[in-house]
N, CA, C, O and the ligand as a Tripos MOL2 file, in Angstrom:
@<TRIPOS>MOLECULE
protein
  205   203    52     0     0
PROTEIN
NO_CHARGES

@<TRIPOS>ATOM
      1 N          -7.8310   -8.7120  -10.9700 N.3       1 MET1
      2 CA         -7.0590   -8.1220   -9.8580 C.3       1 MET1
      3 C          -6.3850   -9.2820   -9.1010 C.2       1 MET1
      4 O          -7.0010  -10.3210   -8.8660 O.2       1 MET1
      5 N          -5.1700   -9.0960   -8.7440 N.am      2 SER2
      6 CA         -4.4540  -10.0810   -7.9640 C.3       2 SER2
      7 C          -4.0910   -9.4620   -6.6400 C.2       2 SER2
      8 O          -4.0990   -8.2410   -6.4830 O.2       2 SER2
      9 N          -3.7720  -10.3180   -5.6850 N.am      3 ILE3
     10 CA         -3.4230   -9.8440   -4.3570 C.3       3 ILE3
     11 C          -2.0070  -10.2770   -4.0520 C.2       3 ILE3
     12 O          -1.6320  -11.4350   -4.2360 O.2       3 ILE3
     13 N          -1.2420   -9.3300   -3.5870 N.am      4 ASN4
     14 CA          0.1330   -9.6250   -3.1770 C.3       4 ASN4
     15 C           0.0970  -10.0860   -1.6880 C.2       4 ASN4
     16 O          -0.2920   -9.3250   -0.8020 O.2       4 ASN4
     17 N           0.5010  -11.3160   -1.4530 N.am      5 LEU5
     18 CA          0.4330  -11.8260   -0.0900 C.3       5 LEU5
     19 C           1.7190  -11.6130    0.6750 C.2       5 LEU5
     20 O           1.8020  -11.9440    1.8570 O.2       5 LEU5
     21 N           2.7230  -11.0650    0.0140 N.am      6 ASN6
     22 CA          3.9470  -10.7710    0.7050 C.3       6 ASN6
     23 C           3.8080   -9.5380    1.5910 C.2       6 ASN6
     24 O           2.9770   -8.6670    1.3300 O.2       6 ASN6
     25 N           4.5980   -9.4710    2.6050 N.am      7 THR7
     26 CA          4.6220   -8.3260    3.4540 C.3       7 THR7
     27 C           5.1290   -7.1060    2.6820 C.2       7 THR7
     28 O           6.1360   -7.1820    1.9790 O.2       7 THR7
     29 N           4.4500   -6.0260    2.8160 N.am      8 VAL8
     30 CA          4.8090   -4.8130    2.0840 C.3       8 VAL8
     31 C           5.3260   -3.7770    3.1070 C.2       8 VAL8
     32 O           4.7760   -3.6030    4.1950 O.2       8 VAL8
     33 N           6.4030   -3.1080    2.6980 N.am      9 TYR9
     34 CA          6.9900   -2.0490    3.5320 C.3       9 TYR9
     35 C           6.8730   -0.7430    2.7940 C.2       9 TYR9
     36 O           6.9650   -0.7010    1.5680 O.2       9 TYR9
     37 N           6.6700    0.3230    3.5370 N.am     10 CYS10
     38 CA          6.6480    1.6480    2.9380 C.3      10 CYS10
     39 C           8.0180    1.9330    2.2980 C.2      10 CYS10
     40 O           9.0460    1.6990    2.9330 O.2      10 CYS10
     41 N           8.0510    2.4350    1.0500 N.am     11 PRO11
     42 CA          9.3230    2.7300    0.3870 C.3      11 PRO11
     43 C           9.9990    3.9380    0.9490 C.2      11 PRO11
     44 O          11.1850    4.1500    0.6990 O.2      11 PRO11
     45 N           9.2800    4.7460    1.7070 N.am     12 VAL12
     46 CA          9.8670    5.9770    2.2550 C.3      12 VAL12
     47 C          10.3530    5.7720    3.6910 C.2      12 VAL12
     48 O          11.5050    6.0650    4.0100 O.2      12 VAL12
     49 N           9.4720    5.2680    4.5470 N.am     13 CYS13
     50 CA          9.8170    5.1840    5.9830 C.3      13 CYS13
     51 C          10.0110    3.7250    6.4460 C.2      13 CYS13
     52 O          10.3740    3.4890    7.5980 O.2      13 CYS13
     53 N           9.7750    2.7650    5.5710 N.am     14 LYS14
     54 CA         10.0190    1.3600    5.8700 C.3      14 LYS14
     55 C           9.0410    0.7500    6.8600 C.2      14 LYS14
     56 O           9.2750   -0.3430    7.3760 O.2      14 LYS14
     57 N           7.9600    1.4440    7.1230 N.am     15 LYS15
     58 CA          6.9610    0.9300    8.0340 C.3      15 LYS15
     59 C           6.2500   -0.2510    7.3660 C.2      15 LYS15
     60 O           5.8630   -0.1860    6.1990 O.2      15 LYS15
     61 N           6.0940   -1.3060    8.1210 N.am     16 GLN16
     62 CA          5.3480   -2.4900    7.6260 C.3      16 GLN16
     63 C           3.8770   -2.1360    7.4500 C.2      16 GLN16
     64 O           3.2570   -1.5520    8.3390 O.2      16 GLN16
     65 N           3.3420   -2.4860    6.3280 N.am     17 GLN17
     66 CA          1.9320   -2.1840    6.0510 C.3      17 GLN17
     67 C           1.0730   -3.3530    6.4970 C.2      17 GLN17
     68 O           1.4770   -4.5070    6.3530 O.2      17 GLN17
     69 N          -0.1140   -3.0710    7.0380 N.am     18 PRO18
     70 CA         -0.9790   -4.1430    7.4770 C.3      18 PRO18
     71 C          -1.4700   -4.9640    6.3300 C.2      18 PRO18
     72 O          -1.7040   -4.4320    5.2440 O.2      18 PRO18
     73 N          -1.6350   -6.2590    6.5370 N.am     19 LYS19
     74 CA         -2.1300   -7.1340    5.4660 C.3      19 LYS19
     75 C          -3.5810   -6.8740    5.1510 C.2      19 LYS19
     76 O          -4.0150   -6.9100    3.9990 O.2      19 LYS19
     77 N          -4.3050   -6.6160    6.1910 N.am     20 ILE20
     78 CA         -5.7220   -6.2180    5.9990 C.3      20 ILE20
     79 C          -5.8010   -4.7340    6.1100 C.2      20 ILE20
     80 O          -5.4320   -4.1670    7.1380 O.2      20 ILE20
     81 N          -6.2730   -4.0870    5.0790 N.am     21 ARG21
     82 CA         -6.2770   -2.6220    5.1430 C.3      21 ARG21
     83 C          -7.5650   -2.1560    4.5130 C.2      21 ARG21
     84 O          -8.1780   -2.8460    3.6990 O.2      21 ARG21
     85 N          -7.9560   -0.9640    4.9150 N.am     22 LYS22
     86 CA         -9.1320   -0.3550    4.2670 C.3      22 LYS22
     87 C          -8.6330    0.5580    3.1740 C.2      22 LYS22
     88 O          -7.7710    1.4090    3.3940 O.2      22 LYS22
     89 N          -9.1870    0.3700    1.9990 N.am     23 PRO23
     90 CA         -8.7630    1.2430    0.8760 C.3      23 PRO23
     91 C          -9.0940    2.7160    1.1880 C.2      23 PRO23
     92 O         -10.1530    3.0290    1.7320 O.2      23 PRO23
     93 N          -8.1650    3.5970    0.8300 N.am     24 LYS24
     94 CA         -8.3390    4.9990    1.1090 C.3      24 LYS24
     95 C          -9.0420    5.7210   -0.0140 C.2      24 LYS24
     96 O          -9.3660    6.9010    0.1180 O.2      24 LYS24
     97 N          -9.2860    5.0360   -1.1210 N.am     25 GLY25
     98 CA         -9.9530    5.6980   -2.2340 C.3      25 GLY25
     99 C         -10.2190    4.7080   -3.3520 C.2      25 GLY25
    100 O          -9.8380    3.5400   -3.2780 O.2      25 GLY25
    101 N         -10.8660    5.1870   -4.3640 N.am     26 TRP26
    102 CA        -11.2840    4.2370   -5.4050 C.3      26 TRP26
    103 C         -10.1080    3.6640   -6.1520 C.2      26 TRP26
    104 O         -10.1930    2.5500   -6.6690 O.2      26 TRP26
    105 N          -9.0200    4.3860   -6.2240 N.am     27 LYS27
    106 CA         -7.8520    3.8280   -6.9080 C.3      27 LYS27
    107 C          -7.2950    2.6500   -6.1770 C.2      27 LYS27
    108 O          -6.8310    1.6950   -6.7990 O.2      27 LYS27
    109 N          -7.3310    2.6930   -4.8380 N.am     28 GLU28
    110 CA         -6.8540    1.5610   -4.0530 C.3      28 GLU28
    111 C          -7.8170    0.4120   -4.1640 C.2      28 GLU28
    112 O          -7.3940   -0.7440   -4.1530 O.2      28 GLU28
    113 N          -9.0940    0.6870   -4.2690 N.am     29 ILE29
    114 CA        -10.0690   -0.4070   -4.4530 C.3      29 ILE29
    115 C          -9.8130   -1.0330   -5.8200 C.2      29 ILE29
    116 O          -9.8650   -2.2520   -5.9830 O.2      29 ILE29
    117 N          -9.5370   -0.1720   -6.7970 N.am     30 LEU30
    118 CA         -9.3670   -0.6490   -8.1720 C.3      30 LEU30
    119 C          -8.0370   -1.3830   -8.3360 C.2      30 LEU30
    120 O          -8.0030   -2.4630   -8.9250 O.2      30 LEU30
    121 N          -6.9620   -0.8290   -7.8360 N.am     31 TRP31
    122 CA         -5.6160   -1.3040   -8.1450 C.3      31 TRP31
    123 C          -4.9710   -2.0230   -6.9990 C.2      31 TRP31
    124 O          -3.9090   -2.6180   -7.1800 O.2      31 TRP31
    125 N          -5.5610   -1.9970   -5.8230 N.am     32 GLY32
    126 CA         -4.8550   -2.4490   -4.6370 C.3      32 GLY32
    127 C          -3.8260   -1.4230   -4.2430 C.2      32 GLY32
    128 O          -3.7240   -0.3650   -4.8640 O.2      32 GLY32
    129 N          -3.0660   -1.7260   -3.2200 N.am     33 GLY33
    130 CA         -2.0780   -0.7520   -2.7880 C.3      33 GLY33
    131 C          -2.3650   -0.2510   -1.4080 C.2      33 GLY33
    132 O          -3.3560   -0.6080   -0.7720 O.2      33 GLY33
    133 N          -1.4510    0.6000   -0.9590 N.am     34 TYR34
    134 CA         -1.5100    1.0350    0.4290 C.3      34 TYR34
    135 C          -1.2660    2.5230    0.5200 C.2      34 TYR34
    136 O          -0.6180    3.1210   -0.3390 O.2      34 TYR34
    137 N          -1.8040    3.1130    1.5850 N.am     35 THR35
    138 CA         -1.3730    4.4530    1.9540 C.3      35 THR35
    139 C          -0.7370    4.2930    3.3520 C.2      35 THR35
    140 O          -1.3770    3.8520    4.3060 O.2      35 THR35
    141 N           0.5280    4.6670    3.4230 N.am     36 CYS36
    142 CA          1.2730    4.4900    4.6680 C.3      36 CYS36
    143 C           0.6430    5.3340    5.7750 C.2      36 CYS36
    144 O           0.4360    6.5360    5.6080 O.2      36 CYS36
    145 N           0.3340    4.6790    6.9340 N.am     37 GLU37
    146 CA         -0.2350    5.4330    8.0230 C.3      37 GLU37
    147 C           0.7660    6.2960    8.7240 C.2      37 GLU37
    148 O           0.4100    7.2150    9.4610 O.2      37 GLU37
    149 N           2.0110    6.0000    8.4930 N.am     38 ASN38
    150 CA          3.0710    6.7330    9.1910 C.3      38 ASN38
    151 C           3.4490    8.0220    8.4760 C.2      38 ASN38
    152 O           3.5870    9.0660    9.1140 O.2      38 ASN38
    153 N           3.6180    7.9620    7.1640 N.am     39 CYS39
    154 CA          4.0920    9.1310    6.4510 C.3      39 CYS39
    155 C           3.1460    9.6020    5.3450 C.2      39 CYS39
    156 O           3.3440   10.6590    4.7460 O.2      39 CYS39
    157 N           2.1040    8.7880    5.0860 N.am     40 GLY40
    158 CA          1.1120    9.1780    4.0890 C.3      40 GLY40
    159 C           1.5250    8.8760    2.6610 C.2      40 GLY40
    160 O           0.8310    9.2650    1.7210 O.2      40 GLY40
    161 N           2.6290    8.1990    2.4870 N.am     41 CYS41
    162 CA          3.0780    7.7900    1.1440 C.3      41 CYS41
    163 C           2.1070    6.7930    0.5210 C.2      41 CYS41
    164 O           1.6210    5.8760    1.1830 O.2      41 CYS41
    165 N           1.8350    6.9940   -0.7760 N.am     42 LYS42
    166 CA          1.0040    6.0000   -1.4830 C.3      42 LYS42
    167 C           1.8880    5.0440   -2.2450 C.2      42 LYS42
    168 O           2.8430    5.4430   -2.9110 O.2      42 LYS42
    169 N           1.5550    3.7900   -2.1350 N.am     43 MET43
    170 CA          2.3530    2.7520   -2.8370 C.3      43 MET43
    171 C           1.4270    1.7580   -3.4400 C.2      43 MET43
    172 O           0.2530    1.6790   -3.0800 O.2      43 MET43
    173 N           1.9570    0.9880   -4.3720 N.am     44 ASP44
    174 CA          1.1280   -0.0680   -4.9680 C.3      44 ASP44
    175 C           1.2010   -1.3290   -4.0990 C.2      44 ASP44
    176 O           1.8440   -1.3180   -3.0490 O.2      44 ASP44
    177 N           0.5730   -2.3710   -4.5120 N.am     45 LYS45
    178 CA          0.4670   -3.5540   -3.6720 C.3      45 LYS45
    179 C           1.8080   -4.2620   -3.4970 C.2      45 LYS45
    180 O           1.9210   -5.1580   -2.6610 O.2      45 LYS45
    181 N           2.7940   -3.8890   -4.2450 N.am     46 TYR46
    182 CA          4.1190   -4.4810   -4.0590 C.3      46 TYR46
    183 C           5.0410   -3.5990   -3.2580 C.2      46 TYR46
    184 O           6.2040   -3.9460   -3.0540 O.2      46 TYR46
    185 N           4.5400   -2.4440   -2.7890 N.am     47 GLY47
    186 CA          5.3400   -1.5710   -2.0020 C.3      47 GLY47
    187 C           6.2010   -0.5960   -2.7950 C.2      47 GLY47
    188 O           7.1420    0.0080   -2.2810 O.2      47 GLY47
    189 N           5.8260   -0.4640   -4.1100 N.am     48 LYS48
    190 CA          6.5250    0.5340   -4.9140 C.3      48 LYS48
    191 C           5.8050    1.8530   -4.8160 C.2      48 LYS48
    192 O           4.5780    1.9110   -4.8890 O.2      48 LYS48
    193 N           6.5700    2.9130   -4.6510 N.am     49 GLU49
    194 CA          5.9510    4.2230   -4.4580 C.3      49 GLU49
    195 C           5.2090    4.6020   -5.7120 C.2      49 GLU49
    196 O           5.6900    4.4110   -6.8290 O.2      49 GLU49
    197 N           4.0010    5.1550   -5.5030 N.am     50 ARG50
    198 CA          3.1730    5.6270   -6.6220 C.3      50 ARG50
    199 C           3.2600    7.1360   -6.6590 C.2      50 ARG50
    200 O           2.9750    7.8230   -5.6770 O.2      50 ARG50
    201 N           3.6510    7.6230   -7.7870 N.am     51 LYS51
    202 CA          3.7900    9.0650   -7.9490 C.3      51 LYS51
    203 C           2.4930    9.6910   -8.3620 C.2      51 LYS51
    204 O           2.4250   10.9060   -8.5460 O.2      51 LYS51
    205 ZN          5.7200    5.5400    5.2130 Zn       52 ZN52
@<TRIPOS>BOND
     1     1     2 1
     2     2     3 1
     3     3     4 2
     4     3     5 am
     5     5     6 1
     6     6     7 1
     7     7     8 2
     8     7     9 am
     9     9    10 1
    10    10    11 1
    11    11    12 2
    12    11    13 am
    13    13    14 1
    14    14    15 1
    15    15    16 2
    16    15    17 am
    17    17    18 1
    18    18    19 1
    19    19    20 2
    20    19    21 am
    21    21    22 1
    22    22    23 1
    23    23    24 2
    24    23    25 am
    25    25    26 1
    26    26    27 1
    27    27    28 2
    28    27    29 am
    29    29    30 1
    30    30    31 1
    31    31    32 2
    32    31    33 am
    33    33    34 1
    34    34    35 1
    35    35    36 2
    36    35    37 am
    37    37    38 1
    38    38    39 1
    39    39    40 2
    40    39    41 am
    41    41    42 1
    42    42    43 1
    43    43    44 2
    44    43    45 am
    45    45    46 1
    46    46    47 1
    47    47    48 2
    48    47    49 am
    49    49    50 1
    50    50    51 1
    51    51    52 2
    52    51    53 am
    53    53    54 1
    54    54    55 1
    55    55    56 2
    56    55    57 am
    57    57    58 1
    58    58    59 1
    59    59    60 2
    60    59    61 am
    61    61    62 1
    62    62    63 1
    63    63    64 2
    64    63    65 am
    65    65    66 1
    66    66    67 1
    67    67    68 2
    68    67    69 am
    69    69    70 1
    70    70    71 1
    71    71    72 2
    72    71    73 am
    73    73    74 1
    74    74    75 1
    75    75    76 2
    76    75    77 am
    77    77    78 1
    78    78    79 1
    79    79    80 2
    80    79    81 am
    81    81    82 1
    82    82    83 1
    83    83    84 2
    84    83    85 am
    85    85    86 1
    86    86    87 1
    87    87    88 2
    88    87    89 am
    89    89    90 1
    90    90    91 1
    91    91    92 2
    92    91    93 am
    93    93    94 1
    94    94    95 1
    95    95    96 2
    96    95    97 am
    97    97    98 1
    98    98    99 1
    99    99   100 2
   100    99   101 am
   101   101   102 1
   102   102   103 1
   103   103   104 2
   104   103   105 am
   105   105   106 1
   106   106   107 1
   107   107   108 2
   108   107   109 am
   109   109   110 1
   110   110   111 1
   111   111   112 2
   112   111   113 am
   113   113   114 1
   114   114   115 1
   115   115   116 2
   116   115   117 am
   117   117   118 1
   118   118   119 1
   119   119   120 2
   120   119   121 am
   121   121   122 1
   122   122   123 1
   123   123   124 2
   124   123   125 am
   125   125   126 1
   126   126   127 1
   127   127   128 2
   128   127   129 am
   129   129   130 1
   130   130   131 1
   131   131   132 2
   132   131   133 am
   133   133   134 1
   134   134   135 1
   135   135   136 2
   136   135   137 am
   137   137   138 1
   138   138   139 1
   139   139   140 2
   140   139   141 am
   141   141   142 1
   142   142   143 1
   143   143   144 2
   144   143   145 am
   145   145   146 1
   146   146   147 1
   147   147   148 2
   148   147   149 am
   149   149   150 1
   150   150   151 1
   151   151   152 2
   152   151   153 am
   153   153   154 1
   154   154   155 1
   155   155   156 2
   156   155   157 am
   157   157   158 1
   158   158   159 1
   159   159   160 2
   160   159   161 am
   161   161   162 1
   162   162   163 1
   163   163   164 2
   164   163   165 am
   165   165   166 1
   166   166   167 1
   167   167   168 2
   168   167   169 am
   169   169   170 1
   170   170   171 1
   171   171   172 2
   172   171   173 am
   173   173   174 1
   174   174   175 1
   175   175   176 2
   176   175   177 am
   177   177   178 1
   178   178   179 1
   179   179   180 2
   180   179   181 am
   181   181   182 1
   182   182   183 1
   183   183   184 2
   184   183   185 am
   185   185   186 1
   186   186   187 1
   187   187   188 2
   188   187   189 am
   189   189   190 1
   190   190   191 1
   191   191   192 2
   192   191   193 am
   193   193   194 1
   194   194   195 1
   195   195   196 2
   196   195   197 am
   197   197   198 1
   198   198   199 1
   199   199   200 2
   200   199   201 am
   201   201   202 1
   202   202   203 1
   203   203   204 2
@<TRIPOS>SUBSTRUCTURE
     1 MET1         2 RESIDUE 1 A MET
     2 SER2         6 RESIDUE 1 A SER
     3 ILE3        10 RESIDUE 1 A ILE
     4 ASN4        14 RESIDUE 1 A ASN
     5 LEU5        18 RESIDUE 1 A LEU
     6 ASN6        22 RESIDUE 1 A ASN
     7 THR7        26 RESIDUE 1 A THR
     8 VAL8        30 RESIDUE 1 A VAL
     9 TYR9        34 RESIDUE 1 A TYR
    10 CYS10       38 RESIDUE 1 A CYS
    11 PRO11       42 RESIDUE 1 A PRO
    12 VAL12       46 RESIDUE 1 A VAL
    13 CYS13       50 RESIDUE 1 A CYS
    14 LYS14       54 RESIDUE 1 A LYS
    15 LYS15       58 RESIDUE 1 A LYS
    16 GLN16       62 RESIDUE 1 A GLN
    17 GLN17       66 RESIDUE 1 A GLN
    18 PRO18       70 RESIDUE 1 A PRO
    19 LYS19       74 RESIDUE 1 A LYS
    20 ILE20       78 RESIDUE 1 A ILE
    21 ARG21       82 RESIDUE 1 A ARG
    22 LYS22       86 RESIDUE 1 A LYS
    23 PRO23       90 RESIDUE 1 A PRO
    24 LYS24       94 RESIDUE 1 A LYS
    25 GLY25       98 RESIDUE 1 A GLY
    26 TRP26      102 RESIDUE 1 A TRP
    27 LYS27      106 RESIDUE 1 A LYS
    28 GLU28      110 RESIDUE 1 A GLU
    29 ILE29      114 RESIDUE 1 A ILE
    30 LEU30      118 RESIDUE 1 A LEU
    31 TRP31      122 RESIDUE 1 A TRP
    32 GLY32      126 RESIDUE 1 A GLY
    33 GLY33      130 RESIDUE 1 A GLY
    34 TYR34      134 RESIDUE 1 A TYR
    35 THR35      138 RESIDUE 1 A THR
    36 CYS36      142 RESIDUE 1 A CYS
    37 GLU37      146 RESIDUE 1 A GLU
    38 ASN38      150 RESIDUE 1 A ASN
    39 CYS39      154 RESIDUE 1 A CYS
    40 GLY40      158 RESIDUE 1 A GLY
    41 CYS41      162 RESIDUE 1 A CYS
    42 LYS42      166 RESIDUE 1 A LYS
    43 MET43      170 RESIDUE 1 A MET
    44 ASP44      174 RESIDUE 1 A ASP
    45 LYS45      178 RESIDUE 1 A LYS
    46 TYR46      182 RESIDUE 1 A TYR
    47 GLY47      186 RESIDUE 1 A GLY
    48 LYS48      190 RESIDUE 1 A LYS
    49 GLU49      194 RESIDUE 1 A GLU
    50 ARG50      198 RESIDUE 1 A ARG
    51 LYS51      202 RESIDUE 1 A LYS
    52 ZN52       205 GROUP 0 **** ****
C-alpha cells in the first residue's frame, strides 16, 4: 500500500480532503481513499471518483 502525499480534492464539489482521515470502511483501510465530508462522494487516494 502506498500513500499519496499530495493534496486531494473532491472530484464532485472540489472540497479539499484532510490529510489525516479516518477510514469510513474496510475498503478505505485496504485501498486508501476518502469519503468527502461535504457531499459524501467516495474517491481513491488520488482524488479520482470511485464508482
Ligand atoms: Zn465532495
